[in-house]
ZALOTOR-476561 format. One record per residue (C-alpha): residue number from 0; z, x, y. Coordinates in nm, 3 decimals, padded with zeros to 5 digits. Layout:
<nuse num="NUM" zz="Z" xx="X" yy="Y"/>
...
END
This chain:
<nuse num="0" zz="10.312" xx="-01.851" yy="12.271"/>
<nuse num="1" zz="10.265" xx="-01.474" yy="12.246"/>
<nuse num="2" zz="09.945" xx="-01.364" yy="12.420"/>
<nuse num="3" zz="09.816" xx="-01.055" yy="12.242"/>
<nuse num="4" zz="09.621" xx="-00.811" yy="12.459"/>
<nuse num="5" zz="09.365" xx="-00.786" yy="12.178"/>
<nuse num="6" zz="09.343" xx="-01.126" yy="12.014"/>
<nuse num="7" zz="09.376" xx="-01.423" yy="12.250"/>
<nuse num="8" zz="09.232" xx="-01.767" yy="12.298"/>
<nuse num="9" zz="09.037" xx="-01.662" yy="12.606"/>
<nuse num="10" zz="08.913" xx="-01.314" yy="12.529"/>
<nuse num="11" zz="08.618" xx="-01.182" yy="12.341"/>
<nuse num="12" zz="08.270" xx="-01.323" yy="12.283"/>
<nuse num="13" zz="08.190" xx="-01.692" yy="12.267"/>
<nuse num="14" zz="07.928" xx="-01.887" yy="12.078"/>
<nuse num="15" zz="07.666" xx="-02.125" yy="12.216"/>
<nuse num="16" zz="07.931" xx="-02.389" yy="12.289"/>
<nuse num="17" zz="08.161" xx="-02.146" yy="12.469"/>
<nuse num="18" zz="08.422" xx="-02.139" yy="12.193"/>
<nuse num="19" zz="08.579" xx="-01.804" yy="12.099"/>
<nuse num="20" zz="08.520" xx="-01.796" yy="11.724"/>
<nuse num="21" zz="08.599" xx="-01.440" yy="11.622"/>
<nuse num="22" zz="08.745" xx="-01.167" yy="11.840"/>
<nuse num="23" zz="08.932" xx="-00.859" yy="11.723"/>
<nuse num="24" zz="09.049" xx="-00.526" yy="11.866"/>
<nuse num="25" zz="08.880" xx="-00.332" yy="11.590"/>
<nuse num="26" zz="08.507" xx="-00.284" yy="11.546"/>
<nuse num="27" zz="08.294" xx="-00.534" yy="11.354"/>
<nuse num="28" zz="07.978" xx="-00.403" yy="11.187"/>
<nuse num="29" zz="07.674" xx="-00.601" yy="11.073"/>
<nuse num="30" zz="07.538" xx="-00.433" yy="10.761"/>
<nuse num="31" zz="07.206" xx="-00.512" yy="10.596"/>
<nuse num="32" zz="07.114" xx="-00.462" yy="10.228"/>
<nuse num="33" zz="06.795" xx="-00.308" yy="10.096"/>
<nuse num="34" zz="06.544" xx="-00.383" yy="09.823"/>
<nuse num="35" zz="06.703" xx="-00.516" yy="09.505"/>
<nuse num="36" zz="06.929" xx="-00.769" yy="09.675"/>
<nuse num="37" zz="06.659" xx="-01.038" yy="09.699"/>
<nuse num="38" zz="06.659" xx="-01.350" yy="09.483"/>
<nuse num="39" zz="06.437" xx="-01.657" yy="09.469"/>
<nuse num="40" zz="06.526" xx="-01.934" yy="09.710"/>
<nuse num="41" zz="06.754" xx="-01.696" yy="09.900"/>
<nuse num="42" zz="06.682" xx="-01.840" yy="10.247"/>
<nuse num="43" zz="06.647" xx="-02.208" yy="10.155"/>
<nuse num="44" zz="06.980" xx="-02.336" yy="10.288"/>
<nuse num="45" zz="06.981" xx="-02.106" yy="10.588"/>
<nuse num="46" zz="06.632" xx="-02.220" yy="10.687"/>
<nuse num="47" zz="06.721" xx="-02.586" yy="10.642"/>
<nuse num="48" zz="07.041" xx="-02.568" yy="10.847"/>
<nuse num="49" zz="06.962" xx="-02.358" yy="11.158"/>
<nuse num="50" zz="06.682" xx="-02.396" yy="11.410"/>
<nuse num="51" zz="06.701" xx="-02.031" yy="11.514"/>
<nuse num="52" zz="06.638" xx="-01.931" yy="11.153"/>
<nuse num="53" zz="06.330" xx="-02.153" yy="11.139"/>
<nuse num="54" zz="06.208" xx="-01.995" yy="11.463"/>
<nuse num="55" zz="06.255" xx="-01.646" yy="11.319"/>
<nuse num="56" zz="06.063" xx="-01.728" yy="11.002"/>
<nuse num="57" zz="05.785" xx="-01.889" yy="11.207"/>
<nuse num="58" zz="05.762" xx="-01.572" yy="11.415"/>
<nuse num="59" zz="05.737" xx="-01.357" yy="11.101"/>
<nuse num="60" zz="05.471" xx="-01.584" yy="10.949"/>
<nuse num="61" zz="05.263" xx="-01.564" yy="11.265"/>
<nuse num="62" zz="05.282" xx="-01.184" yy="11.284"/>
<nuse num="63" zz="05.213" xx="-01.128" yy="10.913"/>
<nuse num="64" zz="04.962" xx="-01.413" yy="10.877"/>
<nuse num="65" zz="05.116" xx="-01.558" yy="10.562"/>
<nuse num="66" zz="05.392" xx="-01.808" yy="10.490"/>
<nuse num="67" zz="05.716" xx="-01.608" yy="10.483"/>
<nuse num="68" zz="05.913" xx="-01.932" yy="10.448"/>
<nuse num="69" zz="05.759" xx="-02.004" yy="10.109"/>
<nuse num="70" zz="05.822" xx="-01.645" yy="10.000"/>
<nuse num="71" zz="06.195" xx="-01.675" yy="10.075"/>
<nuse num="72" zz="06.264" xx="-02.038" yy="09.979"/>
<nuse num="73" zz="06.051" xx="-02.110" yy="09.672"/>
<nuse num="74" zz="06.220" xx="-02.092" yy="09.329"/>
<nuse num="75" zz="05.941" xx="-02.121" yy="09.071"/>
<nuse num="76" zz="05.863" xx="-01.821" yy="08.842"/>
<nuse num="77" zz="05.552" xx="-01.724" yy="09.037"/>
<nuse num="78" zz="05.766" xx="-01.694" yy="09.352"/>
<nuse num="79" zz="05.998" xx="-01.452" yy="09.177"/>
<nuse num="80" zz="05.708" xx="-01.226" yy="09.080"/>
<nuse num="81" zz="05.576" xx="-01.217" yy="09.434"/>
<nuse num="82" zz="05.918" xx="-01.169" yy="09.592"/>
<nuse num="83" zz="05.973" xx="-00.860" yy="09.377"/>
<nuse num="84" zz="05.654" xx="-00.688" yy="09.488"/>
<nuse num="85" zz="05.713" xx="-00.368" yy="09.687"/>
<nuse num="86" zz="05.587" xx="-00.481" yy="10.027"/>
<nuse num="87" zz="05.674" xx="-00.850" yy="10.002"/>
<nuse num="88" zz="06.038" xx="-00.784" yy="09.911"/>
<nuse num="89" zz="06.082" xx="-00.559" yy="10.213"/>
<nuse num="90" zz="05.929" xx="-00.811" yy="10.452"/>
<nuse num="91" zz="06.138" xx="-01.093" yy="10.306"/>
<nuse num="92" zz="06.461" xx="-00.896" yy="10.344"/>
<nuse num="93" zz="06.381" xx="-00.791" yy="10.700"/>
<nuse num="94" zz="06.305" xx="-01.148" yy="10.803"/>
<nuse num="95" zz="06.611" xx="-01.298" yy="10.637"/>
<nuse num="96" zz="06.839" xx="-01.029" yy="10.779"/>
<nuse num="97" zz="06.714" xx="-01.079" yy="11.135"/>
<nuse num="98" zz="06.734" xx="-01.457" yy="11.099"/>
<nuse num="99" zz="07.090" xx="-01.440" yy="10.967"/>
<nuse num="100" zz="07.197" xx="-01.203" yy="11.244"/>
<nuse num="101" zz="07.051" xx="-01.428" yy="11.514"/>
<nuse num="102" zz="07.224" xx="-01.731" yy="11.365"/>
<nuse num="103" zz="07.550" xx="-01.541" yy="11.346"/>
<nuse num="104" zz="07.526" xx="-01.448" yy="11.715"/>
<nuse num="105" zz="07.456" xx="-01.809" yy="11.802"/>
<nuse num="106" zz="07.736" xx="-01.956" yy="11.592"/>
<nuse num="107" zz="08.010" xx="-01.689" yy="11.613"/>
<nuse num="108" zz="07.928" xx="-01.519" yy="11.942"/>
<nuse num="109" zz="07.841" xx="-01.154" yy="12.008"/>
<nuse num="110" zz="08.104" xx="-01.014" yy="11.776"/>
<nuse num="111" zz="07.924" xx="-00.709" yy="11.640"/>
<nuse num="112" zz="08.002" xx="-00.358" yy="11.767"/>
<nuse num="113" zz="07.802" xx="-00.152" yy="11.513"/>
<nuse num="114" zz="07.512" xx="-00.199" yy="11.271"/>
<nuse num="115" zz="07.388" xx="-00.015" yy="10.963"/>
<nuse num="116" zz="07.148" xx="-00.080" yy="10.679"/>
<nuse num="117" zz="07.098" xx="00.041" yy="10.324"/>
<nuse num="118" zz="06.749" xx="00.197" yy="10.307"/>
<nuse num="119" zz="06.511" xx="-00.080" yy="10.420"/>
<nuse num="120" zz="06.810" xx="-00.252" yy="10.581"/>
<nuse num="121" zz="06.814" xx="00.017" yy="10.849"/>
<nuse num="122" zz="06.508" xx="-00.145" yy="11.008"/>
<nuse num="123" zz="06.698" xx="-00.473" yy="11.029"/>
<nuse num="124" zz="06.992" xx="-00.290" yy="11.183"/>
<nuse num="125" zz="06.764" xx="-00.142" yy="11.449"/>
<nuse num="126" zz="06.626" xx="-00.488" yy="11.529"/>
<nuse num="127" zz="06.977" xx="-00.629" yy="11.559"/>
<nuse num="128" zz="07.072" xx="-00.350" yy="11.800"/>
<nuse num="129" zz="06.769" xx="-00.410" yy="12.022"/>
<nuse num="130" zz="06.607" xx="-00.077" yy="11.937"/>
<nuse num="131" zz="06.306" xx="-00.218" yy="11.754"/>
<nuse num="132" zz="06.122" xx="-00.543" yy="11.842"/>
<nuse num="133" zz="06.106" xx="-00.779" yy="11.546"/>
<nuse num="134" zz="05.726" xx="-00.805" yy="11.549"/>
<nuse num="135" zz="05.690" xx="-00.426" yy="11.558"/>
<nuse num="136" zz="05.941" xx="-00.393" yy="11.275"/>
<nuse num="137" zz="05.746" xx="-00.638" yy="11.060"/>
<nuse num="138" zz="05.422" xx="-00.444" yy="11.103"/>
<nuse num="139" zz="05.597" xx="-00.114" yy="11.047"/>
<nuse num="140" zz="05.776" xx="-00.231" yy="10.732"/>
<nuse num="141" zz="05.451" xx="-00.371" yy="10.591"/>
<nuse num="142" zz="05.288" xx="-00.031" yy="10.646"/>
<nuse num="143" zz="05.593" xx="00.144" yy="10.499"/>
<nuse num="144" zz="05.577" xx="-00.069" yy="10.185"/>
<nuse num="145" zz="05.209" xx="00.002" yy="10.132"/>
<nuse num="146" zz="05.254" xx="00.376" yy="10.186"/>
<nuse num="147" zz="05.540" xx="00.390" yy="09.939"/>
<nuse num="148" zz="05.356" xx="00.182" yy="09.679"/>
<nuse num="149" zz="05.040" xx="00.396" yy="09.706"/>
<nuse num="150" zz="05.231" xx="00.721" yy="09.651"/>
<nuse num="151" zz="05.449" xx="00.581" yy="09.374"/>
<nuse num="152" zz="05.139" xx="00.460" yy="09.186"/>
<nuse num="153" zz="05.020" xx="00.821" yy="09.162"/>
<nuse num="154" zz="05.347" xx="00.948" yy="09.013"/>
<nuse num="155" zz="05.506" xx="00.892" yy="08.674"/>
<nuse num="156" zz="05.846" xx="00.874" yy="08.835"/>
<nuse num="157" zz="06.159" xx="00.666" yy="08.860"/>
<nuse num="158" zz="06.530" xx="00.660" yy="08.938"/>
<nuse num="159" zz="06.856" xx="00.640" yy="08.745"/>
<nuse num="160" zz="07.218" xx="00.575" yy="08.834"/>
<nuse num="161" zz="07.476" xx="00.840" yy="08.751"/>
<nuse num="162" zz="07.833" xx="00.712" yy="08.758"/>
<nuse num="163" zz="08.160" xx="00.866" yy="08.649"/>
<nuse num="164" zz="08.080" xx="01.206" yy="08.800"/>
<nuse num="165" zz="08.178" xx="01.322" yy="09.147"/>
<nuse num="166" zz="07.872" xx="01.288" yy="09.370"/>
<nuse num="167" zz="07.918" xx="01.647" yy="09.487"/>
<nuse num="168" zz="07.877" xx="01.753" yy="09.124"/>
<nuse num="169" zz="07.561" xx="01.543" yy="09.089"/>
<nuse num="170" zz="07.410" xx="01.703" yy="09.399"/>
<nuse num="171" zz="07.509" xx="02.050" yy="09.279"/>
<nuse num="172" zz="07.355" xx="01.997" yy="08.936"/>
<nuse num="173" zz="07.028" xx="01.869" yy="09.083"/>
<nuse num="174" zz="07.010" xx="02.176" yy="09.306"/>
<nuse num="175" zz="07.093" xx="02.408" yy="09.015"/>
<nuse num="176" zz="06.829" xx="02.254" yy="08.788"/>
<nuse num="177" zz="06.564" xx="02.281" yy="09.058"/>
<nuse num="178" zz="06.646" xx="02.649" yy="09.089"/>
<nuse num="179" zz="06.599" xx="02.676" yy="08.712"/>
<nuse num="180" zz="06.257" xx="02.511" yy="08.725"/>
<nuse num="181" zz="06.331" xx="02.139" yy="08.683"/>
<nuse num="182" zz="06.208" xx="02.080" yy="09.035"/>
<nuse num="183" zz="06.154" xx="01.707" yy="09.047"/>
<nuse num="184" zz="06.514" xx="01.580" yy="09.017"/>
<nuse num="185" zz="06.685" xx="01.499" yy="09.347"/>
<nuse num="186" zz="06.989" xx="01.294" yy="09.455"/>
<nuse num="187" zz="06.851" xx="00.979" yy="09.619"/>
<nuse num="188" zz="07.142" xx="00.739" yy="09.680"/>
<nuse num="189" zz="07.508" xx="00.823" yy="09.742"/>
<nuse num="190" zz="07.688" xx="00.487" yy="09.737"/>
<nuse num="191" zz="08.041" xx="00.603" yy="09.658"/>
<nuse num="192" zz="08.250" xx="00.904" yy="09.555"/>
<nuse num="193" zz="08.143" xx="00.859" yy="09.191"/>
<nuse num="194" zz="07.831" xx="00.647" yy="09.224"/>
<nuse num="195" zz="07.497" xx="00.817" yy="09.286"/>
<nuse num="196" zz="07.132" xx="00.774" yy="09.193"/>
<nuse num="197" zz="06.882" xx="01.048" yy="09.127"/>
<nuse num="198" zz="06.502" xx="01.035" yy="09.151"/>
<nuse num="199" zz="06.236" xx="01.238" yy="08.977"/>
<nuse num="200" zz="05.949" xx="01.245" yy="08.733"/>
<nuse num="201" zz="06.034" xx="01.046" yy="08.424"/>
<nuse num="202" zz="06.015" xx="01.340" yy="08.184"/>
<nuse num="203" zz="06.265" xx="01.536" yy="08.393"/>
<nuse num="204" zz="06.491" xx="01.233" yy="08.428"/>
<nuse num="205" zz="06.507" xx="01.195" yy="08.051"/>
<nuse num="206" zz="06.604" xx="01.560" yy="08.008"/>
<nuse num="207" zz="06.867" xx="01.562" yy="08.280"/>
<nuse num="208" zz="07.017" xx="01.230" yy="08.167"/>
<nuse num="209" zz="07.144" xx="01.407" yy="07.859"/>
<nuse num="210" zz="07.294" xx="01.682" yy="08.074"/>
<nuse num="211" zz="07.474" xx="01.433" yy="08.296"/>
<nuse num="212" zz="07.613" xx="01.251" yy="07.993"/>
<nuse num="213" zz="07.727" xx="01.578" yy="07.835"/>
<nuse num="214" zz="07.938" xx="01.637" yy="08.146"/>
<nuse num="215" zz="08.103" xx="01.295" yy="08.123"/>
<nuse num="216" zz="07.869" xx="01.087" yy="08.333"/>
<nuse num="217" zz="07.720" xx="00.748" yy="08.251"/>
<nuse num="218" zz="07.347" xx="00.707" yy="08.311"/>
<nuse num="219" zz="07.159" xx="00.382" yy="08.375"/>
<nuse num="220" zz="06.787" xx="00.365" yy="08.457"/>
<nuse num="221" zz="06.682" xx="00.163" yy="08.761"/>
<nuse num="222" zz="06.401" xx="-00.089" yy="08.729"/>
<nuse num="223" zz="06.181" xx="00.080" yy="08.986"/>
<nuse num="224" zz="05.838" xx="00.238" yy="08.962"/>
<nuse num="225" zz="05.877" xx="00.546" yy="09.176"/>
<nuse num="226" zz="06.104" xx="00.841" yy="09.268"/>
<nuse num="227" zz="06.212" xx="00.688" yy="09.597"/>
<nuse num="228" zz="06.418" xx="00.866" yy="09.863"/>
<nuse num="229" zz="06.318" xx="01.207" yy="09.733"/>
<nuse num="230" zz="06.081" xx="01.486" yy="09.845"/>
<nuse num="231" zz="05.827" xx="01.352" yy="09.595"/>
<nuse num="232" zz="05.759" xx="01.077" yy="09.850"/>
<nuse num="233" zz="05.651" xx="01.326" yy="10.118"/>
<nuse num="234" zz="05.293" xx="01.187" yy="10.145"/>
<nuse num="235" zz="05.437" xx="00.842" yy="10.222"/>
<nuse num="236" zz="05.671" xx="00.991" yy="10.482"/>
<nuse num="237" zz="05.377" xx="01.169" yy="10.648"/>
<nuse num="238" zz="05.175" xx="00.847" yy="10.660"/>
<nuse num="239" zz="05.472" xx="00.656" yy="10.803"/>
<nuse num="240" zz="05.529" xx="00.928" yy="11.063"/>
<nuse num="241" zz="05.171" xx="00.881" yy="11.183"/>
<nuse num="242" zz="05.229" xx="00.507" yy="11.226"/>
<nuse num="243" zz="05.556" xx="00.566" yy="11.408"/>
<nuse num="244" zz="05.379" xx="00.757" yy="11.685"/>
<nuse num="245" zz="05.264" xx="00.423" yy="11.823"/>
<nuse num="246" zz="05.605" xx="00.252" yy="11.803"/>
<nuse num="247" zz="05.849" xx="00.257" yy="12.093"/>
<nuse num="248" zz="06.202" xx="00.283" yy="11.953"/>
<nuse num="249" zz="06.448" xx="00.214" yy="12.233"/>
<nuse num="250" zz="06.800" xx="00.350" yy="12.258"/>
<nuse num="251" zz="07.015" xx="00.101" yy="12.060"/>
<nuse num="252" zz="07.250" xx="-00.114" yy="12.267"/>
<nuse num="253" zz="07.521" xx="-00.051" yy="12.006"/>
<nuse num="254" zz="07.560" xx="00.223" yy="11.741"/>
<nuse num="255" zz="07.317" xx="00.206" yy="11.447"/>
<nuse num="256" zz="07.437" xx="00.445" yy="11.180"/>
<nuse num="257" zz="07.148" xx="00.625" yy="11.008"/>
<nuse num="258" zz="07.130" xx="00.657" yy="10.632"/>
<nuse num="259" zz="06.986" xx="01.008" yy="10.661"/>
<nuse num="260" zz="07.278" xx="01.179" yy="10.835"/>
<nuse num="261" zz="07.536" xx="00.899" yy="10.881"/>
<nuse num="262" zz="07.522" xx="00.948" yy="11.258"/>
<nuse num="263" zz="07.419" xx="00.705" yy="11.534"/>
<nuse num="264" zz="07.046" xx="00.658" yy="11.583"/>
<nuse num="265" zz="06.930" xx="00.827" yy="11.906"/>
<nuse num="266" zz="06.621" xx="00.613" yy="11.959"/>
<nuse num="267" zz="06.292" xx="00.757" yy="12.087"/>
<nuse num="268" zz="06.103" xx="01.025" yy="11.897"/>
<nuse num="269" zz="06.419" xx="01.149" yy="11.725"/>
<nuse num="270" zz="06.479" xx="00.798" yy="11.593"/>
<nuse num="271" zz="06.122" xx="00.779" yy="11.466"/>
<nuse num="272" zz="06.166" xx="01.110" yy="11.283"/>
<nuse num="273" zz="06.478" xx="00.970" yy="11.113"/>
<nuse num="274" zz="06.284" xx="00.669" yy="10.984"/>
<nuse num="275" zz="06.018" xx="00.897" yy="10.835"/>
<nuse num="276" zz="06.281" xx="01.131" yy="10.691"/>
<nuse num="277" zz="06.448" xx="00.832" yy="10.527"/>
<nuse num="278" zz="06.169" xx="00.819" yy="10.266"/>
<nuse num="279" zz="06.242" xx="01.173" yy="10.145"/>
<nuse num="280" zz="06.621" xx="01.187" yy="10.196"/>
<nuse num="281" zz="06.914" xx="01.041" yy="10.003"/>
<nuse num="282" zz="07.061" xx="00.713" yy="10.128"/>
<nuse num="283" zz="07.413" xx="00.820" yy="10.227"/>
<nuse num="284" zz="07.579" xx="00.480" yy="10.225"/>
<nuse num="285" zz="07.922" xx="00.617" yy="10.139"/>
<nuse num="286" zz="07.906" xx="00.847" yy="10.443"/>
<nuse num="287" zz="07.795" xx="00.552" yy="10.660"/>
<nuse num="288" zz="08.103" xx="00.355" yy="10.552"/>
<nuse num="289" zz="08.327" xx="00.651" yy="10.629"/>
<nuse num="290" zz="08.168" xx="00.688" yy="10.973"/>
<nuse num="291" zz="08.222" xx="00.319" yy="11.049"/>
<nuse num="292" zz="08.588" xx="00.341" yy="10.944"/>
<nuse num="293" zz="08.641" xx="00.656" yy="11.153"/>
<nuse num="294" zz="08.484" xx="00.475" yy="11.450"/>
<nuse num="295" zz="08.745" xx="00.199" yy="11.436"/>
<nuse num="296" zz="08.545" xx="-00.059" yy="11.240"/>
<nuse num="297" zz="08.776" xx="-00.281" yy="11.038"/>
<nuse num="298" zz="08.541" xx="-00.562" yy="10.932"/>
<nuse num="299" zz="08.183" xx="-00.567" yy="10.804"/>
<nuse num="300" zz="07.962" xx="-00.875" yy="10.786"/>
<nuse num="301" zz="07.695" xx="-00.838" yy="10.518"/>
<nuse num="302" zz="07.381" xx="-01.002" yy="10.659"/>
<nuse num="303" zz="07.129" xx="-01.067" yy="10.386"/>
<nuse num="304" zz="07.100" xx="-01.208" yy="10.036"/>
<nuse num="305" zz="07.371" xx="-01.141" yy="09.782"/>
<nuse num="306" zz="07.682" xx="-00.925" yy="09.793"/>
<nuse num="307" zz="07.565" xx="-00.575" yy="09.698"/>
<nuse num="308" zz="07.713" xx="-00.398" yy="10.001"/>
<nuse num="309" zz="08.034" xx="-00.600" yy="09.974"/>
<nuse num="310" zz="08.068" xx="-00.486" yy="09.615"/>
<nuse num="311" zz="08.020" xx="-00.121" yy="09.713"/>
<nuse num="312" zz="08.270" xx="-00.139" yy="09.997"/>
<nuse num="313" zz="08.533" xx="-00.324" yy="09.798"/>
<nuse num="314" zz="08.528" xx="-00.054" yy="09.530"/>
<nuse num="315" zz="08.611" xx="00.227" yy="09.771"/>
<nuse num="316" zz="08.949" xx="00.265" yy="09.941"/>
<nuse num="317" zz="08.955" xx="00.315" yy="10.316"/>
<nuse num="318" zz="08.633" xx="00.125" yy="10.386"/>
<nuse num="319" zz="08.621" xx="-00.168" yy="10.630"/>
<nuse num="320" zz="08.692" xx="-00.513" yy="10.484"/>
<nuse num="321" zz="08.358" xx="-00.668" yy="10.380"/>
<nuse num="322" zz="08.255" xx="-01.031" yy="10.423"/>
<nuse num="323" zz="07.928" xx="-01.140" yy="10.256"/>
<nuse num="324" zz="07.778" xx="-01.403" yy="10.484"/>
<nuse num="325" zz="07.548" xx="-01.529" yy="10.206"/>
<nuse num="326" zz="07.842" xx="-01.667" yy="10.006"/>
<nuse num="327" zz="07.924" xx="-01.927" yy="10.274"/>
<nuse num="328" zz="07.754" xx="-02.263" yy="10.308"/>
<nuse num="329" zz="07.748" xx="-02.225" yy="10.687"/>
<nuse num="330" zz="07.893" xx="-02.011" yy="10.965"/>
<nuse num="331" zz="08.173" xx="-02.260" yy="11.024"/>
<nuse num="332" zz="08.304" xx="-02.188" yy="10.674"/>
<nuse num="333" zz="08.279" xx="-01.814" yy="10.742"/>
<nuse num="334" zz="08.470" xx="-01.851" yy="11.069"/>
<nuse num="335" zz="08.747" xx="-02.046" yy="10.896"/>
<nuse num="336" zz="08.781" xx="-01.778" yy="10.630"/>
<nuse num="337" zz="08.792" xx="-01.503" yy="10.892"/>
<nuse num="338" zz="09.091" xx="-01.662" yy="11.066"/>
<nuse num="339" zz="09.446" xx="-01.609" yy="10.951"/>
<nuse num="340" zz="09.675" xx="-01.909" yy="10.934"/>
<nuse num="341" zz="10.046" xx="-01.944" yy="11.006"/>
<nuse num="342" zz="10.121" xx="-01.917" yy="10.633"/>
<nuse num="343" zz="09.978" xx="-01.565" yy="10.636"/>
<nuse num="344" zz="10.239" xx="-01.436" yy="10.882"/>
<nuse num="345" zz="10.490" xx="-01.297" yy="10.624"/>
<nuse num="346" zz="10.219" xx="-01.098" yy="10.444"/>
<nuse num="347" zz="10.084" xx="-00.959" yy="10.772"/>
<nuse num="348" zz="10.431" xx="-00.853" yy="10.893"/>
<nuse num="349" zz="10.500" xx="-00.689" yy="10.555"/>
<nuse num="350" zz="10.171" xx="-00.500" yy="10.584"/>
<nuse num="351" zz="10.260" xx="-00.392" yy="10.939"/>
<nuse num="352" zz="10.594" xx="-00.257" yy="10.817"/>
<nuse num="353" zz="10.433" xx="-00.065" yy="10.530"/>
<nuse num="354" zz="10.187" xx="00.092" yy="10.772"/>
<nuse num="355" zz="10.466" xx="00.176" yy="11.015"/>
<nuse num="356" zz="10.668" xx="00.356" yy="10.748"/>
<nuse num="357" zz="10.375" xx="00.541" yy="10.589"/>
<nuse num="358" zz="10.210" xx="00.668" yy="10.909"/>
<nuse num="359" zz="10.339" xx="01.016" yy="11.008"/>
<nuse num="360" zz="10.475" xx="01.075" yy="11.358"/>
<nuse num="361" zz="10.256" xx="01.316" yy="11.552"/>
<nuse num="362" zz="10.470" xx="01.341" yy="11.864"/>
<nuse num="363" zz="10.813" xx="01.493" yy="11.904"/>
<nuse num="364" zz="11.105" xx="01.332" yy="12.088"/>
<nuse num="365" zz="10.970" xx="00.978" yy="12.067"/>
<nuse num="366" zz="11.177" xx="00.662" yy="12.030"/>
<nuse num="367" zz="11.025" xx="00.543" yy="11.705"/>
<nuse num="368" zz="11.342" xx="00.371" yy="11.585"/>
<nuse num="369" zz="11.356" xx="00.110" yy="11.862"/>
<nuse num="370" zz="10.991" xx="00.021" yy="11.811"/>
<nuse num="371" zz="11.053" xx="-00.012" yy="11.437"/>
<nuse num="372" zz="11.342" xx="-00.251" yy="11.507"/>
<nuse num="373" zz="11.115" xx="-00.454" yy="11.734"/>
<nuse num="374" zz="10.862" xx="-00.479" yy="11.451"/>
<nuse num="375" zz="11.135" xx="-00.586" yy="11.207"/>
<nuse num="376" zz="11.244" xx="-00.858" yy="11.448"/>
<nuse num="377" zz="10.900" xx="-01.019" yy="11.442"/>
<nuse num="378" zz="10.994" xx="-01.153" yy="11.098"/>
<nuse num="379" zz="11.207" xx="-01.407" yy="11.285"/>
<nuse num="380" zz="10.938" xx="-01.512" yy="11.533"/>
<nuse num="381" zz="10.800" xx="-01.867" yy="11.505"/>
<nuse num="382" zz="10.501" xx="-01.877" yy="11.270"/>
<nuse num="383" zz="10.238" xx="-01.945" yy="11.539"/>
<nuse num="384" zz="10.351" xx="-01.630" yy="11.726"/>
<nuse num="385" zz="10.457" xx="-01.397" yy="11.445"/>
<nuse num="386" zz="10.119" xx="-01.241" yy="11.366"/>
<nuse num="387" zz="10.031" xx="-01.156" yy="11.725"/>
<nuse num="388" zz="10.386" xx="-01.029" yy="11.786"/>
<nuse num="389" zz="10.374" xx="-00.816" yy="11.473"/>
<nuse num="390" zz="10.040" xx="-00.665" yy="11.563"/>
<nuse num="391" zz="10.157" xx="-00.585" yy="11.915"/>
<nuse num="392" zz="10.476" xx="-00.424" yy="11.785"/>
<nuse num="393" zz="10.282" xx="-00.220" yy="11.529"/>
<nuse num="394" zz="10.036" xx="-00.103" yy="11.791"/>
<nuse num="395" zz="10.318" xx="00.002" yy="12.024"/>
<nuse num="396" zz="10.495" xx="00.187" yy="11.743"/>
<nuse num="397" zz="10.178" xx="00.371" yy="11.639"/>
<nuse num="398" zz="10.114" xx="00.460" yy="12.003"/>
<nuse num="399" zz="10.451" xx="00.634" yy="12.041"/>
<nuse num="400" zz="10.383" xx="00.810" yy="11.710"/>
<nuse num="401" zz="10.076" xx="00.966" yy="11.871"/>
<nuse num="402" zz="09.808" xx="00.771" yy="11.683"/>
<nuse num="403" zz="09.480" xx="00.744" yy="11.874"/>
<nuse num="404" zz="09.315" xx="00.413" yy="11.960"/>
<nuse num="405" zz="09.052" xx="00.413" yy="11.686"/>
<nuse num="406" zz="09.303" xx="00.489" yy="11.414"/>
<nuse num="407" zz="09.542" xx="00.226" yy="11.549"/>
<nuse num="408" zz="09.265" xx="-00.030" yy="11.533"/>
<nuse num="409" zz="09.191" xx="00.063" yy="11.171"/>
<nuse num="410" zz="09.558" xx="00.008" yy="11.089"/>
<nuse num="411" zz="09.562" xx="-00.328" yy="11.268"/>
<nuse num="412" zz="09.254" xx="-00.435" yy="11.072"/>
<nuse num="413" zz="09.418" xx="-00.322" yy="10.747"/>
<nuse num="414" zz="09.731" xx="-00.521" yy="10.828"/>
<nuse num="415" zz="09.530" xx="-00.842" yy="10.869"/>
<nuse num="416" zz="09.282" xx="-00.774" yy="10.589"/>
<nuse num="417" zz="08.998" xx="-00.760" yy="10.842"/>
<nuse num="418" zz="09.072" xx="-01.116" yy="10.959"/>
<nuse num="419" zz="09.166" xx="-01.235" yy="11.305"/>
<nuse num="420" zz="09.439" xx="-01.453" yy="11.449"/>
<nuse num="421" zz="09.371" xx="-01.713" yy="11.716"/>
END
């Protein structure tokens, strides 16, 4: 048996029973979706199956003084209307995300190296990283939802998607139009290289929609009632900043990548300022994904309802491999899907060879050829050993080529499709 220095039977985190379920050399990020991903009955199976989930929902219900379980498990039409309310949807998503993360830690072990969240999901990411107590996050998110709803009610504003145009062009056009007097239109979400949303007053959105379409873009209105993540929400940001003065945001125990600047949250007062700035700044999800990839993250676990973030990641080359936890009936099924089997060895070795050939050599006078032969020879290794042998040979080859550790880990993750071998 080949014992990989990165992926072995006795390395890495273990779950509550002591079993190593998922360990990998590359980073694993927990990512949390924002408002719009919720659906009725979204937590029903999770709540039924795991005691730690029931404990999390009970904690939320006690803090908020209403039944969060019913909000997230009921399926009748009246439940849908309530779940889609501004404040209720945010509280439901925060609770489900924290519950899912806790269950994942319990069942798979402490696998996560980074966290990030899309808009509201950033609060869940901070909870997961130990920077924000769950009870404090619940109160803060409730206040955030009310502030946002109050300001939005005073504005005839909205949002629209703009696809098919480079996001740099969208940002440039918004800036140009503001200089020309159309001051309310701002980029508000950057989800991919050609997928952005803009916010503004509805009259200005209608006018600029035609301009975007004339330049080859496709425009789709969002079903929202406010110009979120734009300077028009400044009063809400000011009110949230006041509330944040009483919240102690600790330094995260692992990197939490902010949606404002796509950099790690610092905690403390600077972290509080980022949360307030989030209400008036674009959500830079594409930049977050690029930061995670550059930091050696090869796998993301989407913790929350639906598959929105998985969809966004899968559509963009170079992003970490996404796994939507909500699609699995339990964490055992997720763990089985995350593991490669012996039958996957030929595909993994082929991927290793493609990476070896396509990665430029950055050092002179290195013995690349012998390492390449060693990698070729792993084709003949017994199936139980071939994957680990191939990964070791690829890592050694990339090392002599002068590839740094983080980039090597990204290549190893790419070779396995973000899955692990044990």
